[in-house]
N, C-alpha and C positions, 0 to 999 in steps of 0.2 A: 728143360728143367720143369720139375714138379715138386709143391709142396703138401705136403700130407698133416692133417693134425690129427695127431693118435695118443692113443689111450684114452681117459685114465684106464690104469691096470684095478682090476678088483680081482681079489683072489684069496681062497680058502686055506692056501699056503701061508705059513707063520712068514712076518716079514724077514727075518734071519736066514729063513731055510734055503738049501741049495734051488739052484734055477732047476724046475722041472718042465715048466710049461713056457710055451714059445710061439711069438708073434712074428714070421718072417715076412719083410716086404723084400718080392723078387721081381726079377723082370725074366721072362721066359719067351722063347722064341714062338713062331708060328707051329712047330713041331711039338711044343710043351717041353722043351729042352732048357735046363737052367742057364741063364746068361749071367747072372749076378744077383746076388745077395747084397742089398742096399743097406738094410739095417735088420736088425732082431731086438725083439723085447723079451721079457723074461717076466717071471712072479716076482722075480727080484728089482724090476724096474721101478721109477718113480709111480708109487699109487695117487689115486684119486687125482691128478693134475694133469690137465690139457698139456701136451707138446707139440710143438711144431718143429717139424723136419723137411729138410730141403735137398734137393738130390739133382746133382748136375748129370744130365744125360748126353751132353755132346759127346762121351766117348760111343753112343750107340747110334750116332746119326748114320741114317740111311736105311738101318734095319728095321724091319717089321716085329714089334714087340708087344708084349702086355705086361700090364701089371699084375701081379698077383701077390695077395695079402695071405698066408697059409699059417692057420695055427695048429699047433701040437699041444694036446692038453691031455693030462692022465685024468681017469675018473674018479679017483677018491677025494682029492681036494681041487677041483676044477678052479680056473682064472679066465676071467672075460677079458678081454680087450676090446677095447671101441675106436673105430675110426671116425673121423668126419673131415668134411672140407678137403676133399683131395684136388688140387687144381693143378693144370698141366697150361707152361707157358712156351708158346711156340714163337721166336722171334728170328729177324734174319739179322746176319752180322752187319 
């Protein structure tokens, strides 16, 4: 299981606009293939507030994976995504 403290989102897009900018929380294998998208934030996500998200990694036990934070933004009105305090818990049943 891992926990991530993410956002606050700061965007030049208006609050009611369509989702143009994204931050994807993904798992990739050692060959860089996408295994799962765990979460996606956008310029429409809650702004200026830190959020905590927790993800269960039990479905991926035994696999060698890496956490990937991938941002897609446009250049006309960029959005900034911030991430802090990424924690991984490894426990035995």
